[in-house]
VEXKEMAR-60220 format. One record per residue: residue number from 1; x, y, z of N, C-alpha, C in turn; residue in one letter. Coordinates in nm, 2 decimals. Each point is the difference from the previous one (the first is absolute). Layout:
<recs>
> NUM | X | Y | Z | X | Y | Z | X | Y | Z | a
...
</recs>
This chain:
<recs>
> 1 | -4.73 | -3.82 | 9.28 | 0.07 | 0.06 | -0.12 | -0.09 | 0.00 | -0.12 | m
> 2 | -0.01 | 0.12 | -0.06 | -0.10 | 0.01 | -0.11 | 0.07 | -0.04 | -0.14 | i
> 3 | -0.05 | -0.08 | -0.08 | 0.05 | -0.04 | -0.13 | -0.09 | 0.06 | -0.11 | r
> 4 | 0.07 | 0.06 | -0.10 | -0.08 | 0.06 | -0.11 | 0.04 | -0.08 | -0.13 | i
> 5 | -0.09 | -0.04 | -0.07 | 0.02 | -0.08 | -0.13 | 0.01 | 0.10 | -0.11 | n
> 6 | 0.12 | 0.01 | -0.06 | 0.02 | 0.10 | -0.11 | 0.00 | -0.07 | -0.14 | l
> 7 | -0.03 | -0.13 | -0.01 | 0.00 | -0.07 | -0.12 | -0.10 | 0.05 | -0.10 | l
> 8 | -0.12 | 0.02 | 0.03 | -0.10 | 0.06 | -0.10 | 0.04 | 0.14 | -0.05 | p
> 9 | 0.06 | 0.08 | 0.09 | 0.04 | 0.13 | -0.05 | 0.12 | -0.01 | -0.10 | h
> 10 | 0.09 | -0.09 | 0.03 | 0.12 | -0.02 | -0.09 | -0.05 | -0.05 | -0.13 | r
> 11 | -0.09 | -0.10 | 0.00 | -0.05 | -0.05 | -0.12 | -0.07 | 0.10 | -0.08 | e
> 12 | -0.08 | 0.09 | 0.07 | -0.07 | 0.11 | -0.08 | 0.10 | 0.09 | -0.06 | m
> 13 | 0.11 | 0.03 | 0.07 | 0.10 | 0.09 | -0.05 | 0.07 | -0.06 | -0.13 | r
> 14 | 0.03 | -0.13 | 0.01 | 0.06 | -0.07 | -0.11 | -0.10 | 0.01 | -0.12 | r
> 15 | -0.12 | -0.02 | 0.03 | -0.10 | 0.00 | -0.11 | -0.01 | 0.14 | -0.07 | k
> 16 | 0.00 | 0.10 | 0.09 | 0.00 | 0.14 | -0.05 | 0.12 | 0.03 | -0.09 | m
> 17 | 0.12 | -0.05 | 0.05 | 0.12 | 0.02 | -0.07 | 0.00 | -0.07 | -0.14 | r
> 18 | -0.06 | -0.12 | 0.00 | -0.01 | -0.07 | -0.13 | -0.09 | 0.07 | -0.09 | r
> 19 | -0.11 | 0.05 | 0.05 | -0.10 | 0.08 | -0.08 | 0.07 | 0.13 | -0.06 | q
> 20 | 0.07 | 0.06 | 0.09 | 0.07 | 0.13 | -0.04 | 0.11 | -0.03 | -0.11 | a
> 21 | 0.07 | -0.12 | 0.02 | 0.10 | -0.03 | -0.10 | -0.06 | -0.04 | -0.13 | f
> 22 | -0.11 | -0.07 | 0.01 | -0.07 | -0.04 | -0.13 | -0.06 | 0.13 | -0.07 | v
> 23 | -0.05 | 0.09 | 0.09 | -0.05 | 0.13 | -0.06 | 0.11 | 0.08 | -0.07 | a
> 24 | 0.12 | 0.00 | 0.07 | 0.12 | 0.07 | -0.06 | 0.04 | -0.07 | -0.13 | l
> 25 | 0.00 | -0.13 | 0.00 | 0.04 | -0.07 | -0.12 | -0.10 | 0.03 | -0.11 | l
> 26 | -0.13 | 0.00 | 0.03 | -0.10 | 0.02 | -0.10 | 0.02 | 0.15 | -0.05 | t
> 27 | 0.02 | 0.09 | 0.09 | 0.02 | 0.14 | -0.04 | 0.12 | 0.01 | -0.09 | l
> 28 | 0.11 | -0.06 | 0.04 | 0.13 | 0.00 | -0.08 | -0.03 | -0.06 | -0.14 | a
> 29 | -0.07 | -0.11 | 0.00 | -0.03 | -0.07 | -0.13 | -0.08 | 0.10 | -0.09 | a
> 30 | -0.10 | 0.06 | 0.06 | -0.08 | 0.09 | -0.08 | 0.08 | 0.12 | -0.05 | c
> 31 | 0.09 | 0.06 | 0.09 | 0.08 | 0.11 | -0.05 | 0.09 | -0.05 | -0.11 | i
> 32 | 0.06 | -0.12 | 0.02 | 0.09 | -0.06 | -0.11 | -0.07 | -0.01 | -0.13 | g
> 33 | -0.12 | -0.06 | 0.01 | -0.08 | -0.01 | -0.13 | -0.03 | 0.13 | -0.06 | v
> 34 | -0.04 | 0.10 | 0.08 | -0.02 | 0.13 | -0.05 | 0.12 | 0.06 | -0.07 | v
> 35 | 0.12 | -0.01 | 0.07 | 0.12 | 0.05 | -0.05 | 0.04 | -0.07 | -0.13 | v
> 36 | -0.02 | -0.13 | 0.00 | 0.04 | -0.08 | -0.13 | -0.09 | 0.04 | -0.11 | i
> 37 | -0.13 | 0.01 | 0.03 | -0.10 | 0.04 | -0.11 | 0.03 | 0.14 | -0.05 | m
> 38 | 0.03 | 0.09 | 0.10 | 0.04 | 0.14 | -0.04 | 0.12 | 0.00 | -0.09 | g
> 39 | 0.11 | -0.07 | 0.05 | 0.12 | -0.01 | -0.08 | -0.02 | -0.06 | -0.14 | g
> 40 | -0.08 | -0.11 | 0.00 | -0.03 | -0.06 | -0.13 | -0.07 | 0.10 | -0.09 | a
> 41 | -0.10 | 0.08 | 0.06 | -0.07 | 0.09 | -0.09 | 0.10 | 0.11 | -0.05 | g
> 42 | 0.09 | 0.05 | 0.09 | 0.09 | 0.10 | -0.04 | 0.09 | -0.05 | -0.11 | i
> 43 | 0.06 | -0.12 | 0.02 | 0.09 | -0.06 | -0.10 | -0.07 | -0.03 | -0.13 | f
> 44 | -0.13 | -0.04 | 0.01 | -0.08 | -0.03 | -0.12 | -0.02 | 0.13 | -0.08 | s
> 45 | -0.03 | 0.11 | 0.08 | -0.02 | 0.13 | -0.07 | 0.13 | 0.05 | -0.07 | g
> 46 | 0.12 | -0.02 | 0.07 | 0.13 | 0.04 | -0.06 | 0.03 | -0.09 | -0.13 | l
> 47 | -0.03 | -0.13 | 0.01 | 0.02 | -0.08 | -0.11 | -0.09 | 0.04 | -0.12 | i
> 48 | -0.12 | 0.03 | 0.03 | -0.10 | 0.04 | -0.10 | 0.05 | 0.13 | -0.07 | s
> 49 | 0.04 | 0.09 | 0.08 | 0.05 | 0.13 | -0.05 | 0.13 | -0.02 | -0.09 | a
> 50 | 0.09 | -0.09 | 0.05 | 0.12 | -0.03 | -0.08 | -0.04 | -0.06 | -0.13 | q
> 51 | -0.09 | -0.10 | 0.00 | -0.05 | -0.06 | -0.12 | -0.06 | 0.10 | -0.10 | e
> 52 | -0.08 | 0.09 | 0.05 | -0.05 | 0.11 | -0.08 | 0.10 | 0.08 | -0.07 | q
> 53 | 0.11 | 0.04 | 0.09 | 0.11 | 0.08 | -0.06 | 0.07 | -0.08 | -0.11 | r
> 54 | 0.02 | -0.13 | 0.03 | 0.07 | -0.09 | -0.09 | -0.08 | -0.01 | -0.14 | h
> 55 | -0.13 | -0.02 | 0.01 | -0.08 | 0.00 | -0.12 | 0.00 | 0.13 | -0.07 | h
> 56 | 0.00 | 0.11 | 0.07 | 0.01 | 0.13 | -0.06 | 0.13 | 0.02 | -0.08 | f
> 57 | 0.11 | -0.04 | 0.07 | 0.13 | 0.01 | -0.06 | 0.01 | -0.09 | -0.12 | l
> 58 | -0.05 | -0.12 | 0.01 | 0.00 | -0.09 | -0.12 | -0.08 | 0.06 | -0.12 | k
> 59 | -0.11 | 0.06 | 0.03 | -0.08 | 0.06 | -0.11 | 0.07 | 0.12 | -0.06 | a
> 60 | 0.06 | 0.08 | 0.09 | 0.08 | 0.11 | -0.06 | 0.12 | -0.04 | -0.08 | e
> 61 | 0.07 | -0.11 | 0.05 | 0.11 | -0.05 | -0.08 | -0.05 | -0.05 | -0.14 | n
> 62 | -0.11 | -0.07 | 0.00 | -0.06 | -0.04 | -0.13 | -0.02 | 0.11 | -0.09 | s
> 63 | -0.06 | 0.11 | 0.05 | -0.02 | 0.12 | -0.08 | 0.13 | 0.06 | -0.05 | k
> 64 | 0.10 | 0.00 | 0.09 | 0.13 | 0.05 | -0.04 | 0.06 | -0.08 | -0.11 | l
> 65 | -0.01 | -0.14 | 0.01 | 0.05 | -0.09 | -0.10 | -0.06 | 0.03 | -0.13 | d
> 66 | -0.13 | 0.02 | 0.00 | -0.07 | 0.03 | -0.13 | 0.05 | 0.13 | -0.06 | e
> 67 | 0.02 | 0.11 | 0.09 | 0.05 | 0.12 | -0.05 | 0.14 | -0.01 | -0.05 | q
> 68 | 0.08 | -0.08 | 0.06 | 0.14 | -0.02 | -0.04 | 0.00 | -0.07 | -0.14 | i
> 69 | -0.09 | -0.10 | -0.02 | -0.01 | -0.06 | -0.13 | -0.05 | 0.10 | -0.11 | k
> 70 | -0.09 | 0.08 | 0.04 | -0.05 | 0.10 | -0.10 | 0.12 | 0.10 | -0.03 | e
> 71 | 0.08 | 0.04 | 0.10 | 0.11 | 0.09 | -0.03 | 0.10 | -0.07 | -0.09 | i
> 72 | 0.03 | -0.13 | 0.03 | 0.10 | -0.07 | -0.08 | -0.05 | -0.01 | -0.14 | a
> 73 | -0.13 | -0.03 | -0.02 | -0.05 | 0.00 | -0.14 | 0.01 | 0.13 | -0.07 | q
> 74 | -0.03 | 0.11 | 0.07 | 0.01 | 0.13 | -0.05 | 0.14 | 0.03 | -0.04 | l
> 75 | 0.10 | -0.04 | 0.08 | 0.14 | 0.02 | -0.03 | 0.04 | -0.07 | -0.12 | r
> 76 | -0.05 | -0.13 | -0.01 | 0.03 | -0.08 | -0.12 | -0.06 | 0.07 | -0.13 | q
> 77 | -0.12 | 0.05 | 0.01 | -0.06 | 0.07 | -0.11 | 0.08 | 0.12 | -0.04 | e
> 78 | 0.04 | 0.08 | 0.11 | 0.08 | 0.12 | -0.03 | 0.13 | -0.03 | -0.06 | i
> 79 | 0.07 | -0.11 | 0.05 | 0.13 | -0.04 | -0.06 | -0.02 | -0.04 | -0.15 | d
> 80 | -0.11 | -0.08 | -0.02 | -0.03 | -0.04 | -0.14 | -0.02 | 0.12 | -0.09 | g
> 81 | -0.08 | 0.10 | 0.05 | -0.02 | 0.12 | -0.08 | 0.13 | 0.08 | -0.03 | l
> 82 | 0.08 | 0.01 | 0.11 | 0.13 | 0.06 | -0.02 | 0.09 | -0.07 | -0.10 | k
> 83 | 0.00 | -0.13 | 0.01 | 0.08 | -0.08 | -0.10 | -0.05 | 0.02 | -0.14 | a
> 84 | -0.13 | 0.00 | -0.02 | -0.06 | 0.02 | -0.14 | 0.03 | 0.14 | -0.04 | r
> 85 | -0.01 | 0.10 | 0.09 | 0.03 | 0.14 | -0.04 | 0.15 | 0.01 | -0.04 | q
> 86 | 0.09 | -0.07 | 0.08 | 0.14 | 0.01 | -0.03 | 0.03 | -0.07 | -0.13 | q
> 87 | -0.07 | -0.11 | -0.03 | 0.02 | -0.07 | -0.13 | -0.04 | 0.09 | -0.12 | a
> 88 | -0.11 | 0.07 | 0.02 | -0.04 | 0.09 | -0.11 | 0.10 | 0.11 | -0.01 | v
> 89 | 0.05 | 0.06 | 0.11 | 0.10 | 0.11 | -0.01 | 0.13 | -0.06 | -0.07 | e
> 90 | 0.03 | -0.12 | 0.04 | 0.12 | -0.06 | -0.06 | -0.01 | -0.02 | -0.15 | d
> 91 | -0.12 | -0.04 | -0.04 | -0.03 | -0.02 | -0.14 | 0.01 | 0.13 | -0.08 | l
> 92 | -0.06 | 0.11 | 0.06 | 0.00 | 0.13 | -0.06 | 0.15 | 0.05 | -0.01 | q
> 93 | 0.08 | -0.02 | 0.11 | 0.13 | 0.04 | 0.00 | 0.09 | -0.08 | -0.10 | g
> 94 | -0.03 | -0.13 | -0.01 | 0.08 | -0.09 | -0.09 | -0.02 | 0.04 | -0.14 | d
> 95 | -0.11 | 0.06 | -0.04 | -0.02 | 0.04 | -0.14 | 0.11 | 0.09 | -0.05 | r
> 96 | 0.05 | 0.09 | 0.09 | 0.10 | 0.09 | -0.04 | 0.14 | -0.05 | 0.03 | n
> 97 | 0.01 | -0.12 | 0.05 | 0.13 | -0.05 | 0.05 | 0.10 | -0.02 | -0.12 | q
> 98 | -0.04 | -0.05 | -0.12 | 0.10 | -0.01 | -0.11 | 0.06 | 0.14 | -0.04 | p
> 99 | -0.08 | 0.10 | 0.01 | 0.05 | 0.14 | -0.04 | 0.11 | 0.04 | 0.11 | v
> 100 | -0.04 | -0.02 | 0.13 | 0.10 | 0.04 | 0.10 | 0.12 | -0.09 | -0.01 | f
> 101 | -0.01 | -0.13 | -0.03 | 0.11 | -0.09 | -0.01 | 0.10 | 0.05 | -0.11 | l
> 102 | -0.06 | 0.02 | -0.12 | 0.09 | 0.04 | -0.11 | 0.07 | 0.13 | 0.02 | l
> 103 | -0.08 | 0.10 | 0.06 | 0.06 | 0.12 | 0.03 | 0.11 | -0.01 | 0.11 | d
> 104 | -0.02 | -0.08 | 0.10 | 0.10 | -0.02 | 0.10 | 0.12 | -0.07 | -0.05 | e
> 105 | -0.01 | -0.10 | -0.08 | 0.11 | -0.07 | -0.06 | 0.09 | 0.10 | -0.08 | l
> 106 | -0.07 | 0.08 | -0.08 | 0.07 | 0.10 | -0.08 | 0.08 | 0.10 | 0.09 | a
> 107 | -0.05 | 0.03 | 0.12 | 0.07 | 0.09 | 0.09 | 0.11 | -0.07 | 0.08 | k
> 108 | -0.02 | -0.13 | 0.04 | 0.10 | -0.06 | 0.09 | 0.11 | -0.08 | -0.07 | q
> 109 | -0.02 | -0.04 | -0.12 | 0.10 | -0.08 | -0.07 | 0.12 | 0.09 | -0.03 | v
> 110 | 0.12 | -0.03 | 0.06 | 0.11 | 0.09 | -0.03 | 0.06 | -0.02 | -0.13 | p
> 111 | 0.09 | 0.09 | -0.04 | 0.08 | -0.01 | -0.12 | 0.08 | -0.12 | 0.00 | e
> 112 | 0.01 | -0.07 | -0.11 | 0.08 | -0.12 | -0.01 | -0.08 | -0.13 | 0.03 | g
> 113 | -0.13 | 0.02 | 0.02 | -0.09 | -0.12 | 0.03 | -0.11 | 0.01 | -0.11 | v
> 114 | -0.02 | -0.12 | -0.06 | -0.10 | -0.01 | -0.11 | -0.10 | -0.11 | 0.03 | y
> 115 | -0.13 | 0.03 | 0.02 | -0.10 | -0.10 | 0.02 | -0.05 | -0.06 | -0.13 | l
> 116 | -0.01 | -0.13 | -0.01 | -0.05 | -0.06 | -0.12 | -0.13 | -0.07 | 0.02 | r
> 117 | -0.04 | -0.03 | 0.12 | -0.13 | -0.07 | 0.03 | -0.03 | 0.01 | 0.14 | a
> 118 | -0.13 | 0.00 | 0.03 | -0.05 | 0.00 | 0.14 | -0.13 | -0.07 | 0.00 | f
> 119 | -0.03 | -0.07 | 0.12 | -0.12 | -0.08 | 0.01 | -0.05 | 0.03 | 0.14 | k
> 120 | -0.13 | 0.03 | 0.01 | -0.07 | 0.03 | 0.12 | -0.08 | -0.13 | 0.05 | q
> 121 | 0.02 | -0.02 | 0.13 | -0.07 | -0.11 | 0.07 | -0.06 | 0.05 | 0.13 | d
> 122 | -0.12 | 0.04 | 0.00 | -0.06 | 0.06 | 0.12 | 0.06 | 0.14 | 0.02 | g
> 123 | 0.06 | 0.02 | 0.12 | 0.07 | 0.12 | 0.04 | 0.15 | -0.01 | -0.01 | q
> 124 | 0.05 | -0.09 | -0.08 | 0.14 | -0.02 | -0.03 | 0.02 | 0.00 | -0.15 | r
> 125 | 0.11 | 0.06 | -0.04 | 0.04 | -0.01 | -0.14 | 0.14 | -0.05 | -0.01 | i
> 126 | 0.03 | -0.07 | -0.11 | 0.13 | -0.06 | -0.03 | 0.06 | 0.08 | -0.12 | v
> 127 | 0.11 | 0.06 | 0.03 | 0.07 | 0.08 | -0.11 | 0.12 | -0.08 | -0.05 | l
> 128 | 0.01 | 0.01 | -0.13 | 0.12 | -0.07 | -0.07 | 0.06 | 0.10 | -0.09 | n
> 129 | 0.13 | 0.01 | 0.01 | 0.07 | 0.10 | -0.08 | 0.15 | -0.02 | 0.00 | g
> 130 | 0.07 | 0.10 | -0.06 | 0.15 | 0.00 | -0.01 | 0.05 | 0.12 | 0.08 | y
> 131 | 0.12 | -0.02 | 0.05 | 0.07 | 0.11 | 0.07 | 0.15 | 0.00 | -0.04 | a
> 132 | 0.05 | 0.12 | 0.00 | 0.14 | 0.01 | -0.04 | 0.10 | -0.06 | 0.10 | q
> 133 | -0.05 | 0.00 | 0.13 | 0.09 | -0.05 | 0.11 | -0.09 | -0.04 | 0.12 | s
> 134 | 0.07 | -0.07 | 0.09 | -0.07 | -0.03 | 0.13 | -0.04 | 0.12 | 0.07 | n
> 135 | 0.08 | 0.11 | 0.00 | -0.03 | 0.12 | 0.07 | -0.13 | 0.06 | -0.05 | e
> 136 | -0.03 | -0.01 | -0.13 | -0.13 | 0.05 | -0.06 | -0.12 | -0.07 | 0.06 | r
> 137 | 0.02 | -0.13 | 0.01 | -0.11 | -0.08 | 0.06 | -0.02 | 0.04 | 0.15 | v
> 138 | 0.11 | 0.02 | 0.07 | -0.01 | 0.04 | 0.14 | -0.07 | 0.14 | 0.01 | s
> 139 | 0.03 | 0.08 | -0.09 | -0.06 | 0.14 | 0.00 | -0.15 | -0.01 | -0.03 | e
> 140 | -0.04 | -0.09 | -0.09 | -0.14 | -0.03 | -0.03 | -0.07 | -0.04 | 0.13 | l
> 141 | 0.06 | -0.10 | 0.07 | -0.07 | -0.05 | 0.12 | -0.01 | 0.11 | 0.11 | l
> 142 | 0.11 | 0.09 | 0.01 | -0.01 | 0.11 | 0.09 | -0.11 | 0.10 | -0.03 | r
> 143 | -0.02 | 0.02 | -0.13 | -0.10 | 0.09 | -0.04 | -0.14 | -0.05 | 0.03 | h
> 144 | -0.02 | -0.13 | -0.02 | -0.13 | -0.06 | 0.03 | -0.02 | 0.00 | 0.15 | f
> 145 | 0.10 | -0.02 | 0.08 | -0.01 | -0.01 | 0.15 | -0.02 | 0.14 | 0.06 | s
> 146 | 0.07 | 0.10 | -0.04 | 0.01 | 0.13 | 0.07 | -0.07 | 0.11 | -0.06 | n
> 147 | -0.02 | 0.00 | -0.13 | -0.05 | 0.12 | -0.07 | -0.13 | -0.02 | -0.07 | h
> 148 | -0.06 | -0.12 | 0.00 | -0.12 | -0.02 | -0.08 | -0.12 | 0.00 | 0.10 | s
> 149 | -0.10 | 0.08 | -0.02 | -0.12 | 0.00 | 0.08 | -0.10 | -0.12 | -0.04 | p
> 150 | 0.03 | -0.06 | -0.12 | -0.09 | -0.10 | -0.05 | 0.06 | -0.14 | 0.01 | w
> 151 | 0.13 | -0.01 | 0.00 | 0.07 | -0.13 | 0.00 | 0.07 | -0.03 | 0.13 | l
> 152 | 0.00 | -0.13 | 0.04 | 0.06 | -0.03 | 0.13 | 0.05 | -0.14 | 0.01 | e
> 153 | 0.08 | -0.03 | 0.09 | 0.06 | -0.13 | 0.03 | 0.06 | -0.07 | -0.13 | r
> 154 | 0.09 | 0.06 | -0.06 | 0.06 | -0.06 | -0.12 | 0.09 | -0.12 | 0.05 | p
> 155 | 0.00 | -0.10 | -0.09 | 0.07 | -0.13 | 0.03 | 0.07 | -0.04 | -0.13 | d
> 156 | 0.13 | -0.01 | 0.01 | 0.08 | -0.04 | -0.12 | -0.01 | -0.15 | 0.00 | l
> 157 | -0.06 | -0.05 | -0.11 | -0.01 | -0.15 | -0.02 | 0.12 | -0.06 | -0.06 | i
> 158 | 0.05 | 0.07 | -0.11 | 0.11 | -0.06 | -0.07 | 0.08 | 0.11 | -0.08 | e
> 159 | 0.13 | -0.02 | -0.01 | 0.08 | 0.09 | -0.08 | 0.11 | -0.09 | -0.06 | i
> 160 | 0.03 | 0.02 | -0.13 | 0.10 | -0.08 | -0.06 | 0.06 | 0.08 | -0.12 | r
> 161 | 0.13 | -0.02 | -0.02 | 0.07 | 0.06 | -0.10 | -0.03 | -0.06 | -0.14 | s
> 162 | -0.02 | 0.08 | -0.10 | -0.03 | -0.06 | -0.13 | 0.05 | 0.10 | -0.11 | t
> 163 | 0.00 | -0.05 | -0.12 | 0.05 | 0.08 | -0.11 | -0.12 | 0.05 | -0.08 | g
> 164 | 0.01 | 0.12 | -0.05 | -0.10 | 0.06 | -0.08 | 0.06 | 0.05 | -0.13 | l
> 165 | -0.06 | -0.03 | -0.11 | 0.05 | 0.04 | -0.13 | 0.11 | -0.10 | -0.06 | g
> 166 | 0.05 | 0.03 | -0.12 | 0.10 | -0.09 | -0.06 | 0.11 | 0.09 | -0.06 | q
> 167 | 0.11 | -0.06 | -0.02 | 0.11 | 0.06 | -0.07 | 0.05 | 0.12 | 0.08 | g
> 168 | 0.02 | 0.11 | -0.07 | 0.05 | 0.12 | 0.07 | -0.10 | 0.06 | 0.09 | r
> 169 | -0.13 | -0.02 | -0.03 | -0.10 | 0.05 | 0.09 | -0.03 | -0.08 | 0.13 | d
> 170 | 0.07 | -0.11 | 0.01 | -0.02 | -0.09 | 0.11 | 0.05 | 0.07 | 0.13 | a
> 171 | -0.08 | -0.01 | 0.11 | 0.04 | 0.06 | 0.12 | -0.05 | -0.09 | 0.12 | r
> 172 | 0.06 | 0.02 | 0.11 | -0.04 | -0.08 | 0.12 | -0.10 | 0.08 | 0.08 | k
> 173 | -0.11 | -0.07 | 0.03 | -0.10 | 0.07 | 0.09 | -0.04 | -0.10 | 0.11 | v
> 174 | -0.09 | 0.04 | 0.08 | -0.05 | -0.08 | 0.11 | -0.15 | -0.02 | -0.01 | f
> 175 | -0.04 | -0.12 | -0.02 | -0.14 | -0.03 | -0.02 | -0.05 | -0.02 | 0.15 | d
> 176 | -0.11 | 0.07 | 0.04 | -0.05 | -0.01 | 0.13 | -0.15 | -0.02 | 0.00 | f
> 177 | -0.05 | -0.06 | 0.11 | -0.14 | -0.01 | 0.03 | -0.03 | 0.05 | 0.14 | i
> 178 | -0.09 | 0.09 | 0.01 | -0.03 | 0.07 | 0.13 | -0.15 | -0.02 | 0.03 | v
> 179 | -0.03 | -0.03 | 0.12 | -0.14 | -0.01 | 0.05 | -0.03 | 0.12 | 0.09 | n
> 180 | -0.10 | 0.08 | -0.03 | -0.03 | 0.12 | 0.09 | -0.15 | 0.01 | 0.02 | v
> 181 | -0.04 | 0.05 | 0.12 | -0.14 | 0.01 | 0.03 | -0.05 | 0.14 | -0.04 | g
> 182 | -0.14 | 0.00 | -0.02 | -0.07 | 0.13 | -0.04 | -0.09 | 0.04 | 0.11 | i
> 183 | 0.01 | 0.12 | 0.04 | -0.09 | 0.06 | 0.10 | -0.13 | 0.04 | -0.06 | r
> 184 | -0.11 | -0.03 | 0.07 | -0.13 | 0.06 | -0.04 | 0.00 | 0.15 | 0.05 | r
> 185 | -0.10 | 0.08 | -0.06 | -0.01 | 0.13 | 0.05 | -0.01 | 0.02 | 0.15 | p
> 186 | -0.08 | -0.09 | 0.06 | -0.02 | 0.01 | 0.15 | 0.13 | -0.04 | 0.07 | r
> 187 | 0.07 | -0.09 | -0.06 | 0.13 | -0.03 | 0.06 | 0.10 | 0.11 | -0.01 | d
> 188 | -0.01 | 0.07 | -0.12 | 0.09 | 0.11 | -0.02 | -0.02 | 0.11 | 0.10 | k
> 189 | -0.13 | 0.02 | 0.03 | -0.03 | 0.11 | 0.09 | 0.04 | -0.03 | 0.14 | e
> 190 | -0.02 | -0.12 | 0.04 | 0.03 | -0.04 | 0.14 | 0.15 | -0.04 | 0.03 | s
> 191 | 0.07 | -0.04 | -0.10 | 0.13 | -0.05 | 0.02 | 0.10 | 0.12 | 0.01 | a
> 192 | 0.10 | -0.01 | 0.08 | 0.10 | 0.09 | 0.01 | 0.12 | -0.06 | -0.06 | t
> 193 | 0.06 | 0.07 | -0.10 | 0.11 | -0.05 | -0.08 | 0.12 | 0.01 | 0.09 | v
> 194 | 0.06 | -0.12 | 0.03 | 0.12 | -0.01 | 0.08 | 0.10 | -0.08 | -0.08 | s
> 195 | 0.13 | 0.03 | 0.02 | 0.11 | -0.07 | -0.08 | -0.01 | -0.15 | 0.04 | p
> 196 | 0.01 | -0.08 | -0.10 | 0.01 | -0.15 | 0.02 | 0.13 | -0.05 | -0.05 | a
> 197 | 0.06 | -0.09 | 0.08 | 0.14 | -0.05 | -0.05 | -0.01 | -0.08 | -0.12 | p
> 198 | 0.09 | 0.02 | -0.09 | 0.01 | -0.07 | -0.12 | 0.10 | -0.11 | 0.01 | v
> 199 | -0.05 | -0.12 | -0.04 | 0.09 | -0.12 | 0.01 | 0.12 | 0.02 | -0.09 | a
> 200 | 0.12 | -0.04 | 0.05 | 0.12 | 0.01 | -0.07 | -0.01 | -0.10 | -0.12 | a
> 201 | 0.05 | 0.05 | -0.12 | 0.00 | -0.08 | -0.12 | 0.11 | -0.10 | 0.00 | l
> 202 | -0.02 | -0.11 | -0.04 | 0.11 | -0.10 | -0.01 | 0.07 | 0.03 | -0.13 | k
> 203 | 0.12 | -0.04 | 0.00 | 0.09 | 0.02 | -0.12 | -0.06 | -0.08 | -0.12 | s
> 204 | 0.02 | 0.05 | -0.12 | -0.04 | -0.08 | -0.12 | 0.05 | -0.14 | 0.00 | p
> 205 | 0.12 | -0.02 | 0.05 | 0.06 | -0.13 | -0.01 | -0.08 | -0.10 | 0.08 | e
> 206 | -0.05 | 0.04 | 0.12 | -0.07 | -0.09 | 0.08 | -0.14 | -0.03 | -0.04 | t
> 207 | -0.07 | 0.10 | -0.08 | -0.14 | -0.02 | -0.04 | -0.01 | -0.01 | -0.15 | k
> 208 | 0.11 | 0.01 | -0.07 | 0.00 | -0.01 | -0.14 | -0.04 | -0.14 | -0.05 | e
> 209 | -0.10 | -0.01 | -0.08 | -0.04 | -0.13 | -0.06 | 0.09 | -0.04 | -0.11 | k
> 210 | 0.03 | -0.12 | -0.01 | 0.08 | -0.05 | -0.11 | -0.08 | -0.01 | -0.12 | q
</recs>
């Protein structure tokens, strides 16, 4: 019977398999290193490009902020110039205001109402006078509210019954104080005259001073 020893052949095959396995592992490791390095390079390039875009946007935002500041300063200067121009126009218009005021009072004061004093405080004037009745004062307020292009927002401050004169000439009148606003020429041009409600007058008994 012939016997064949296969042990050296088997050992050689094992050795070759180990060598092939090691070679495959080495090849896989090399491929892995190449892939990792390539991926790292790609990601590094993407990160660098993103950082460049970020720096570019940051620089452009800084430029825009500077431009916005300049625009805000220009707007402030323009608003200041407009305010000074308006102040000059108001001063020029206010020079003729007393003439307009006296002419308007002469037109709007109804019959039976007599003004004895008035005082101006800014764009408001306080009128003091006598009226024959409450209805005359109400009519005066309606004229100021609805028919006057120069006077607006009348406000009845006080009204009281009083006597005027002595003896046979004595008569009962109503002493009143009215506060009314004055429009400037620019307000007169832009305002639309609309009826304003007139506050109801209280009876002389409730407001009459003792």
